NUFI-423436 format. One record per atom (N, C-alpha, C): residue in one letter; atom name; x, y, z. Coordinates in Angstrom, 1 decimal, always signed. Layout:
a_CA_X_Y_Z;
...
//
This chain:
m_N_-100.5_+2.2_-1.9;
m_CA_-99.8_+1.1_-2.6;
m_C_-100.5_+0.7_-3.9;
k_N_-99.9_+0.3_-4.9;
k_CA_-100.4_+0.0_-6.2;
k_C_-100.6_-1.5_-6.3;
f_N_-101.5_-1.9_-7.2;
f_CA_-101.8_-3.4_-7.5;
f_C_-101.6_-3.7_-8.9;
d_N_-100.6_-3.2_-9.4;
d_CA_-100.1_-3.4_-10.9;
d_C_-99.5_-4.8_-11.3;
l_N_-98.9_-5.3_-10.2;
l_CA_-98.0_-6.4_-10.5;
l_C_-99.0_-7.8_-10.7;
r_N_-98.7_-8.5_-11.7;
r_CA_-99.6_-9.7_-12.0;
r_C_-98.9_-10.9_-11.8;
r_N_-97.6_-11.0_-11.7;
r_CA_-96.9_-12.2_-11.5;
r_C_-95.6_-12.1_-10.5;
p_N_-95.4_-13.0_-9.7;
p_CA_-94.3_-12.8_-8.7;
p_C_-93.1_-12.6_-9.4;
c_N_-92.2_-11.9_-8.8;
c_CA_-90.9_-11.6_-9.5;
c_C_-89.9_-12.8_-9.3;
d_N_-88.8_-12.6_-9.9;
d_CA_-87.8_-13.9_-10.1;
d_C_-87.5_-14.4_-8.6;
n_N_-87.3_-13.5_-7.7;
n_CA_-87.0_-14.1_-6.4;
n_C_-87.9_-13.6_-5.2;
c_N_-89.1_-13.8_-5.5;
c_CA_-90.2_-13.5_-4.7;
c_C_-90.3_-14.4_-3.6;
p_N_-90.3_-14.2_-2.3;
p_CA_-90.2_-15.1_-1.2;
p_C_-91.4_-15.9_-1.0;
f_N_-92.5_-15.6_-1.9;
f_CA_-93.7_-16.4_-1.9;
f_C_-93.8_-17.5_-2.9;
r_N_-92.6_-17.6_-3.7;
r_CA_-92.5_-18.7_-4.6;
r_C_-91.9_-20.0_-4.0;
s_N_-92.6_-21.0_-4.3;
s_CA_-92.2_-22.3_-3.6;
s_C_-91.1_-23.1_-4.5;
d_N_-90.7_-22.5_-5.4;
d_CA_-89.7_-23.2_-6.3;
d_C_-88.2_-22.5_-6.2;
i_N_-87.9_-21.6_-5.3;
i_CA_-86.7_-21.1_-5.2;
i_C_-86.4_-20.8_-3.6;
r_N_-85.1_-20.5_-3.3;
r_CA_-84.6_-20.3_-2.0;
r_C_-84.6_-18.8_-2.0;
f_N_-85.3_-18.4_-0.8;
f_CA_-85.2_-17.0_-0.5;
f_C_-84.4_-16.9_+0.8;
p_N_-83.3_-15.9_+1.1;
p_CA_-82.7_-16.0_+2.4;
p_C_-83.4_-15.3_+3.4;
l_N_-84.2_-15.9_+4.1;
l_CA_-85.0_-15.2_+5.3;
l_C_-84.9_-16.3_+6.4;
e_N_-84.9_-15.6_+7.6;
e_CA_-84.9_-16.5_+8.8;
e_C_-86.3_-17.0_+9.0;
v_N_-86.5_-18.1_+9.5;
v_CA_-87.6_-18.8_+9.9;
v_C_-88.7_-17.9_+10.6;
e_N_-88.0_-17.2_+11.6;
e_CA_-88.7_-16.4_+12.5;
e_C_-89.3_-15.1_+11.6;
r_N_-88.5_-14.7_+10.6;
r_CA_-89.0_-13.6_+9.9;
r_C_-90.2_-14.2_+8.9;
v_N_-90.1_-15.3_+8.5;
v_CA_-91.2_-15.8_+7.6;
v_C_-92.4_-16.0_+8.6;
e_N_-92.3_-16.5_+9.7;
e_CA_-93.5_-16.6_+10.5;
e_C_-94.1_-15.2_+10.9;
e_N_-93.2_-14.2_+11.0;
e_CA_-93.8_-12.9_+11.1;
e_C_-94.6_-12.4_+10.1;
i_N_-93.9_-12.6_+8.9;
i_CA_-94.7_-12.2_+7.5;
i_C_-96.1_-13.0_+7.4;
v_N_-95.9_-14.3_+7.7;
v_CA_-97.3_-15.0_+7.5;
v_C_-98.3_-14.7_+8.5;
e_N_-98.0_-14.4_+9.8;
e_CA_-98.8_-13.8_+10.9;
e_C_-99.5_-12.5_+10.4;
a_N_-98.5_-11.6_+9.9;
a_CA_-99.0_-10.3_+9.5;
a_C_-100.0_-10.2_+8.4;
i_N_-99.8_-11.0_+7.5;
i_CA_-100.8_-11.1_+6.2;
i_C_-101.9_-11.9_+6.4;
t_N_-101.8_-13.0_+7.3;
t_CA_-103.0_-13.9_+7.4;
t_C_-103.9_-13.5_+8.7;
e_N_-103.2_-13.2_+9.8;
e_CA_-103.9_-13.0_+11.0;
e_C_-104.2_-11.5_+11.3;
r_N_-103.3_-10.6_+11.0;
r_CA_-103.4_-9.2_+11.2;
r_C_-103.9_-8.3_+10.1;
d_N_-104.1_-9.2_+9.1;
d_CA_-104.8_-8.5_+7.7;
d_C_-103.9_-7.2_+7.3;
l_N_-102.6_-7.3_+7.3;
l_CA_-101.7_-6.4_+6.8;
l_C_-101.2_-6.7_+5.4;
t_N_-100.7_-5.7_+4.7;
t_CA_-100.3_-5.7_+3.3;
t_C_-98.7_-6.1_+3.4;
f_N_-98.3_-6.5_+2.2;
f_CA_-96.8_-6.9_+2.1;
f_C_-96.4_-6.2_+0.7;
a_N_-95.5_-5.4_+0.8;
a_CA_-94.9_-4.8_-0.4;
a_C_-94.0_-5.6_-1.2;
c_N_-93.9_-5.6_-2.5;
c_CA_-92.9_-6.1_-3.2;
c_C_-91.6_-5.5_-2.9;
h_N_-90.6_-6.4_-2.5;
h_CA_-89.2_-5.9_-2.1;
h_C_-88.5_-5.3_-3.2;
k_N_-89.0_-5.3_-4.5;
k_CA_-88.2_-4.5_-5.5;
k_C_-88.7_-3.1_-5.6;
t_N_-89.9_-2.9_-4.9;
t_CA_-90.5_-1.5_-5.2;
t_C_-90.4_-0.7_-3.7;
t_N_-89.8_-1.4_-2.6;
t_CA_-89.8_-0.7_-1.5;
t_C_-88.5_+0.1_-1.4;
r_N_-88.4_+1.1_-0.5;
r_CA_-87.2_+1.9_-0.2;
r_C_-86.9_+1.7_+1.3;
f_N_-85.5_+1.6_+1.5;
f_CA_-85.0_+1.4_+2.9;
f_C_-84.1_+2.6_+3.2;
d_N_-84.1_+3.0_+4.5;
d_CA_-83.2_+3.9_+5.1;
d_C_-81.8_+3.5_+5.0;
p_N_-80.8_+4.0_+4.4;
p_CA_-79.7_+3.6_+4.3;
p_C_-78.8_+3.4_+5.7;
e_N_-79.2_+4.2_+6.6;
e_CA_-78.5_+4.1_+7.9;
e_C_-79.1_+2.9_+8.9;
t_N_-80.5_+3.0_+9.0;
t_CA_-81.1_+2.1_+9.8;
t_C_-81.6_+0.7_+9.3;
g_N_-81.7_+0.7_+7.9;
g_CA_-82.3_-0.4_+7.2;
g_C_-83.8_-0.6_+7.4;
e_N_-84.5_+0.4_+7.9;
e_CA_-85.8_+0.4_+8.1;
e_C_-86.6_+0.8_+6.8;
h_N_-87.7_+0.2_+6.6;
h_CA_-88.6_+0.3_+5.4;
h_C_-89.2_+1.9_+5.5;
i_N_-89.0_+2.6_+4.4;
i_CA_-89.6_+3.9_+4.5;
i_C_-91.0_+3.9_+3.8;
l_N_-91.9_+4.4_+4.6;
l_CA_-93.3_+4.2_+4.3;
l_C_-93.6_+5.4_+3.3;
g_N_-94.8_+5.4_+2.6;
g_CA_-95.2_+6.4_+1.8;
g_C_-94.5_+6.6_+0.4;
n_N_-94.0_+5.4_-0.2;
n_CA_-93.5_+5.4_-1.5;
n_C_-94.7_+5.4_-2.6;
p_N_-94.9_+6.5_-3.3;
p_CA_-96.1_+6.3_-4.2;
p_C_-96.0_+5.3_-5.3;
k_N_-94.7_+4.7_-5.6;
k_CA_-94.6_+3.6_-6.6;
k_C_-94.6_+2.3_-5.9;
e_N_-94.8_+2.2_-4.6;
e_CA_-94.7_+1.0_-4.1;
e_C_-95.9_+0.1_-4.5;
q_N_-95.5_-1.2_-4.8;
q_CA_-96.5_-2.2_-5.4;
q_C_-96.7_-3.3_-4.4;
h_N_-98.0_-3.8_-4.2;
h_CA_-98.3_-4.9_-3.5;
h_C_-97.6_-6.2_-4.1;
c_N_-97.1_-7.0_-3.3;
c_CA_-96.4_-8.1_-3.7;
c_C_-97.3_-9.1_-4.4;
a_N_-97.0_-9.4_-5.7;
a_CA_-98.0_-10.3_-6.4;
a_C_-98.0_-11.7_-5.9;
g_N_-96.8_-12.3_-5.2;
g_CA_-96.8_-13.5_-4.7;
g_C_-97.6_-13.6_-3.5;
t_N_-97.8_-12.5_-2.6;
t_CA_-98.7_-12.5_-1.4;
t_C_-100.2_-12.4_-2.0;
l_N_-100.4_-11.6_-3.0;
l_CA_-101.9_-11.5_-3.6;
l_C_-102.2_-13.0_-4.1;
i_N_-101.5_-13.7_-4.8;
i_CA_-101.7_-15.0_-5.2;
i_C_-102.0_-16.0_-4.1;
m_N_-101.1_-15.9_-3.2;
m_CA_-101.3_-16.8_-2.0;
m_C_-102.6_-16.6_-1.1;
l_N_-102.8_-15.3_-1.0;
l_CA_-104.0_-15.0_-0.2;
l_C_-105.2_-15.3_-1.0;
e_N_-105.2_-15.1_-2.4;
e_CA_-106.3_-15.5_-3.2;
e_C_-106.4_-17.1_-3.2;
k_N_-105.4_-17.8_-3.2;
k_CA_-105.6_-19.3_-3.1;
k_C_-106.2_-19.6_-1.8;
m_N_-106.0_-18.8_-0.7;
m_CA_-106.5_-19.1_+0.7;
m_C_-107.9_-18.5_+0.6;
e_N_-108.4_-17.9_-0.3;
e_CA_-109.6_-17.1_-0.2;
e_C_-109.8_-16.2_+1.0;
r_N_-108.7_-15.6_+1.2;
r_CA_-108.5_-14.7_+2.4;
r_C_-107.8_-13.2_+2.0;
p_N_-108.5_-12.5_+1.0;
p_CA_-107.8_-11.4_+0.7;
p_C_-107.7_-10.4_+1.8;
n_N_-106.7_-9.6_+2.0;
n_CA_-106.7_-8.7_+3.1;
n_C_-107.6_-7.4_+2.9;
q_N_-107.6_-6.6_+3.9;
q_CA_-108.5_-5.5_+3.9;
q_C_-108.2_-4.6_+2.7;
l_N_-106.8_-4.3_+2.5;
l_CA_-106.6_-3.3_+1.4;
l_C_-106.9_-4.0_+0.0;
m_N_-106.7_-5.3_-0.1;
m_CA_-107.2_-5.9_-1.4;
m_C_-108.6_-5.8_-1.6;
r_N_-109.4_-5.9_-0.7;
r_CA_-111.0_-5.8_-0.6;
r_C_-111.4_-4.3_-1.1;
i_N_-110.6_-3.5_-0.3;
i_CA_-111.0_-2.0_-0.5;
i_C_-110.7_-1.6_-1.9;
a_N_-109.4_-2.0_-2.5;
a_CA_-108.9_-1.7_-3.7;
a_C_-109.9_-2.3_-4.9;
e_N_-110.2_-3.5_-4.5;
e_CA_-111.1_-4.2_-5.6;
e_C_-112.5_-3.4_-5.7;
r_N_-113.0_-3.1_-4.6;
r_CA_-114.2_-2.2_-4.7;
r_C_-114.0_-0.9_-5.3;
c_N_-112.9_-0.3_-5.1;
c_CA_-112.7_+1.0_-5.7;
c_C_-112.2_+0.9_-7.4;
g_N_-112.0_-0.5_-7.8;
g_CA_-111.6_-0.7_-9.2;
g_C_-110.1_-0.6_-9.4;
n_N_-109.3_-0.6_-8.3;
n_CA_-107.8_-0.5_-8.4;
n_C_-107.1_-2.0_-8.5;
y_N_-108.0_-2.9_-8.1;
y_CA_-107.4_-4.2_-8.0;
y_C_-108.5_-5.2_-8.6;
d_N_-107.9_-6.1_-9.6;
d_CA_-108.7_-7.1_-10.1;
d_C_-108.1_-8.5_-10.1;
r_N_-108.7_-9.2_-9.2;
r_CA_-108.0_-10.5_-8.8;
r_C_-108.0_-11.5_-10.2;
t_N_-108.8_-11.4_-11.1;
t_CA_-108.9_-12.1_-12.3;
t_C_-107.7_-11.9_-13.3;
k_N_-107.0_-10.7_-13.0;
k_CA_-105.8_-10.4_-13.8;
k_C_-104.5_-11.1_-13.3;
l_N_-104.6_-11.7_-12.0;
l_CA_-103.3_-12.3_-11.5;
l_C_-103.1_-13.5_-12.3;
d_N_-101.8_-13.7_-12.6;
d_CA_-101.3_-14.9_-13.5;
d_C_-101.0_-15.9_-12.4;
m_N_-102.2_-16.7_-12.1;
m_CA_-102.1_-17.7_-10.9;
m_C_-101.1_-18.9_-11.0;
n_N_-100.9_-19.2_-12.2;
n_CA_-100.1_-20.4_-12.6;
n_C_-98.7_-20.1_-13.3;
y_N_-98.2_-18.9_-13.3;
y_CA_-97.2_-18.6_-13.9;
y_C_-95.8_-19.3_-13.3;
v_N_-95.9_-19.0_-12.0;
v_CA_-94.8_-19.9_-11.2;
v_C_-95.5_-20.5_-10.0;
p_N_-95.0_-21.5_-9.3;
p_CA_-95.5_-22.1_-8.2;
p_C_-95.5_-21.1_-7.0;
v_N_-96.6_-20.9_-6.3;
v_CA_-96.7_-20.1_-5.1;
v_C_-97.1_-21.0_-4.0;
y_N_-96.7_-20.7_-2.7;
y_CA_-97.2_-21.4_-1.6;
y_C_-98.8_-21.4_-1.5;
d_N_-99.3_-22.5_-1.0;
d_CA_-100.8_-22.6_-1.0;
d_C_-101.4_-21.7_+0.1;
d_N_-100.6_-21.7_+1.2;
d_CA_-101.1_-21.1_+2.5;
d_C_-99.7_-20.7_+3.3;
g_N_-100.1_-19.9_+4.5;
g_CA_-99.0_-19.7_+5.4;
g_C_-98.3_-20.8_+6.0;
d_N_-99.0_-21.9_+6.4;
d_CA_-98.4_-23.2_+6.9;
d_C_-97.5_-23.7_+6.0;
d_N_-98.0_-23.8_+4.7;
d_CA_-97.2_-24.3_+3.6;
d_C_-95.8_-23.6_+3.4;
m_N_-96.0_-22.4_+3.6;
m_CA_-94.8_-21.4_+3.4;
m_C_-93.9_-21.6_+4.5;
i_N_-94.3_-21.8_+5.8;
i_CA_-93.4_-21.8_+6.9;
i_C_-92.7_-23.3_+6.8;
s_N_-93.5_-24.4_+6.7;
s_CA_-93.0_-25.7_+6.7;
s_C_-92.2_-26.1_+5.4;
g_N_-92.6_-25.6_+4.3;
g_CA_-92.0_-25.9_+3.1;
g_C_-90.8_-25.1_+2.5;
g_N_-90.6_-24.0_+3.2;
g_CA_-89.7_-23.2_+2.6;
g_C_-88.3_-23.5_+3.0;
a_N_-87.3_-23.2_+2.1;
a_CA_-85.9_-23.5_+2.5;
a_C_-85.2_-22.3_+3.2;
w_N_-85.7_-22.2_+4.4;
w_CA_-85.5_-21.0_+5.2;
w_C_-84.3_-21.3_+6.1;
v_N_-83.6_-20.1_+6.4;
v_CA_-82.4_-20.3_+7.1;
v_C_-82.7_-20.0_+8.7;
r_N_-82.0_-20.8_+9.4;
r_CA_-82.1_-20.6_+10.8;
r_C_-80.9_-19.6_+11.5;
g_N_-81.3_-18.8_+12.4;
g_CA_-80.2_-17.9_+12.9;
g_C_-80.2_-16.6_+12.2;
r_N_-79.3_-15.8_+12.5;
r_CA_-79.1_-14.4_+12.2;
r_C_-78.5_-14.3_+10.9;
m_N_-79.0_-13.3_+10.0;
m_CA_-78.6_-13.2_+8.6;
m_C_-78.4_-11.6_+8.3;
r_N_-78.0_-10.8_+9.2;
r_CA_-77.9_-9.3_+9.1;
r_C_-77.1_-9.0_+8.0;
v_N_-76.0_-9.6_+7.5;
v_CA_-75.3_-9.3_+6.4;
v_C_-76.0_-9.5_+5.1;
q_N_-76.7_-10.8_+5.1;
q_CA_-77.4_-11.1_+3.9;
q_C_-78.5_-10.1_+3.6;
t_N_-79.2_-9.8_+4.9;
t_CA_-80.4_-8.9_+4.7;
t_C_-79.9_-7.5_+4.0;
t_N_-78.7_-7.1_+4.6;
t_CA_-78.3_-5.7_+4.1;
t_C_-78.0_-6.0_+2.6;
t_N_-77.4_-7.0_+2.2;
t_CA_-77.2_-7.3_+0.8;
t_C_-78.3_-7.4_+0.0;
m_N_-79.4_-8.0_+0.6;
m_CA_-80.7_-8.1_-0.2;
m_C_-81.4_-6.7_-0.3;
q_N_-81.2_-5.8_+0.8;
q_CA_-81.7_-4.4_+0.8;
q_C_-81.0_-3.7_-0.4;
r_N_-79.7_-3.8_-0.4;
r_CA_-79.1_-3.1_-1.6;
r_C_-79.3_-3.6_-2.9;
t_N_-79.5_-5.0_-3.0;
t_CA_-80.1_-5.5_-4.2;
t_C_-81.3_-5.1_-4.6;
a_N_-82.3_-5.0_-3.7;
a_CA_-83.6_-4.5_-3.9;
a_C_-83.5_-3.1_-4.3;
e_N_-82.7_-2.2_-3.7;
e_CA_-82.6_-0.8_-3.9;
e_C_-82.1_-0.7_-5.5;
r_N_-81.0_-1.6_-5.8;
r_CA_-80.5_-1.4_-7.1;
r_C_-81.5_-1.9_-8.1;
d_N_-82.3_-2.9_-7.9;
d_CA_-83.5_-3.4_-8.8;
d_C_-84.4_-2.3_-8.9;
r_N_-84.8_-1.6_-7.9;
r_CA_-85.7_-0.5_-7.9;
r_C_-85.2_+0.7_-8.8;
q_N_-84.0_+1.1_-8.7;
q_CA_-83.4_+2.1_-9.5;
q_C_-83.4_+1.6_-10.9;
t_N_-83.0_+0.2_-11.1;
t_CA_-83.1_-0.1_-12.7;
t_C_-84.5_+0.0_-13.2;
a_N_-85.5_-0.5_-12.3;
a_CA_-86.9_-0.4_-12.8;
a_C_-87.3_+1.0_-13.1;
l_N_-86.9_+1.9_-12.1;
l_CA_-87.3_+3.3_-12.5;
l_C_-86.6_+3.9_-13.6;
k_N_-85.5_+3.5_-14.0;
k_CA_-84.9_+4.0_-15.2;
k_C_-85.4_+3.5_-16.5;
e_N_-85.8_+2.1_-16.4;
e_CA_-86.7_+1.6_-17.4;
e_C_-88.0_+2.3_-17.7;
a_N_-88.6_+2.6_-16.4;
a_CA_-90.1_+3.1_-16.5;
a_C_-89.9_+4.7_-17.0;
n_N_-88.9_+5.4_-16.7;
n_CA_-88.6_+6.8_-16.9;
n_C_-87.3_+6.9_-17.7;
p_N_-87.3_+6.7_-19.0;
p_CA_-86.1_+6.9_-19.7;
p_C_-85.8_+8.4_-19.8;
p_N_-84.4_+8.7_-19.8;
p_CA_-84.0_+10.0_-19.9;
p_C_-84.6_+10.6_-21.3;
p_N_-84.9_+11.9_-21.2;
p_CA_-85.4_+12.5_-22.5;
p_C_-84.4_+12.5_-23.7;
l_N_-84.8_+12.2_-24.8;
l_CA_-83.9_+12.2_-26.0;
l_C_-83.1_+13.5_-26.1;
r_N_-82.0_+13.5_-26.5;
r_CA_-81.0_+14.7_-26.7;
r_C_-81.8_+15.1_-28.0;
k_N_-81.8_+16.7_-27.9;
k_CA_-82.2_+17.3_-29.3;
k_C_-80.9_+17.2_-30.1;
s_N_-81.1_+17.0_-31.5;
s_CA_-80.0_+17.2_-32.2;
s_C_-79.7_+18.6_-32.6;
r_N_-78.6_+18.8_-33.0;
r_CA_-78.3_+20.3_-33.3;
r_C_-79.1_+20.9_-34.4;
p_N_-79.4_+22.1_-34.4;
p_CA_-80.3_+22.6_-35.3;
p_C_-79.3_+22.6_-36.6;
a_N_-80.0_+22.6_-37.9;
a_CA_-79.3_+22.6_-39.1;
a_C_-78.7_+23.9_-39.2;
p_N_-77.5_+24.2_-39.8;
p_CA_-76.8_+25.4_-40.0;
p_C_-77.7_+26.3_-40.8;
r_N_-77.6_+27.5_-40.5;
r_CA_-78.4_+28.6_-41.3;
r_C_-77.7_+28.6_-42.8;
p_N_-78.6_+28.7_-43.8;
p_CA_-78.0_+28.9_-45.1;
p_C_-77.3_+30.4_-45.2;
k_N_-76.4_+30.4_-45.9;
k_CA_-75.7_+31.7_-46.2;
k_C_-76.6_+32.6_-46.9;
s_N_-76.6_+33.9_-46.4;
s_CA_-77.5_+34.8_-46.8;
s_C_-77.1_+35.2_-48.2;
r_N_-78.1_+35.5_-49.2;
r_CA_-77.8_+36.1_-50.5;
r_C_-77.3_+37.4_-50.4;
w_N_-77.6_+38.2_-49.3;
w_CA_-77.1_+39.6_-49.3;
w_C_-75.8_+39.6_-48.5;
p_N_-75.0_+40.6_-49.0;
p_CA_-73.8_+40.8_-48.3;
p_C_-74.1_+41.5_-46.8;
q_N_-73.2_+40.8_-46.0;
q_CA_-73.2_+41.3_-44.6;
q_C_-72.7_+42.6_-44.5;
p_N_-73.2_+43.4_-43.4;
p_CA_-72.6_+44.6_-43.2;
p_C_-71.2_+44.5_-42.7;
a_N_-70.3_+45.4_-43.0;
a_CA_-68.8_+45.4_-42.5;
a_C_-68.9_+45.6_-41.1;
r_N_-68.1_+44.8_-40.3;
r_CA_-68.1_+44.9_-38.9;
r_C_-66.9_+46.0_-38.5;
a_N_-67.2_+46.8_-37.6;
a_CA_-66.2_+47.9_-37.1;
a_C_-65.1_+47.2_-36.4;
i_N_-63.9_+47.4_-36.7;
i_CA_-62.7_+46.7_-36.1;
i_C_-62.0_+47.8_-35.3;
a_N_-61.8_+47.3_-34.0;
a_CA_-61.1_+48.4_-33.2;
a_C_-59.6_+48.1_-33.3;
h_N_-58.9_+49.3_-33.5;
h_CA_-57.4_+49.2_-33.6;
h_C_-56.9_+49.6_-32.5;
s_N_-55.8_+49.0_-32.1;
s_CA_-55.2_+49.4_-30.8;
s_C_-53.9_+50.1_-31.1;
k_N_-53.4_+51.1_-30.4;
k_CA_-52.3_+51.7_-30.9;
k_C_-51.1_+51.4_-29.9;
//
């Protein structure tokens, strides 16, 4: 997992100024995972999902740690284990996070109580979100890896100053 993101994306679930379509139960799971179990949370725009099961595919080398999560954990002064290891290895620098770019929840309790979360099942919206995340990921990949430029046609060869040899012409009878 990479730590290149410095700001939360436009629809990051850790932003306190927007609505994000998640069930309260799922928000509680996420908060418990990152604060109590010391787990990571990938940016939804860089994750891949199995099209049949909807499950998160692990091992994506381009997957980024969610900047909103990083900022919230830094505000809480509780970086997770991967953040601490990455910082020691020089792969993560908390001073590069843009802490004031957009409002992010101060802690997990604030996220659970202050969020505009939906109660009940949202399978259809979750699937739509996964498709949107996949489309955003494809767009980001295209922007990061533009197709190679087409080579222009070579300039036509100049006519030779010397006469060309006569070509043999086959005659049919």
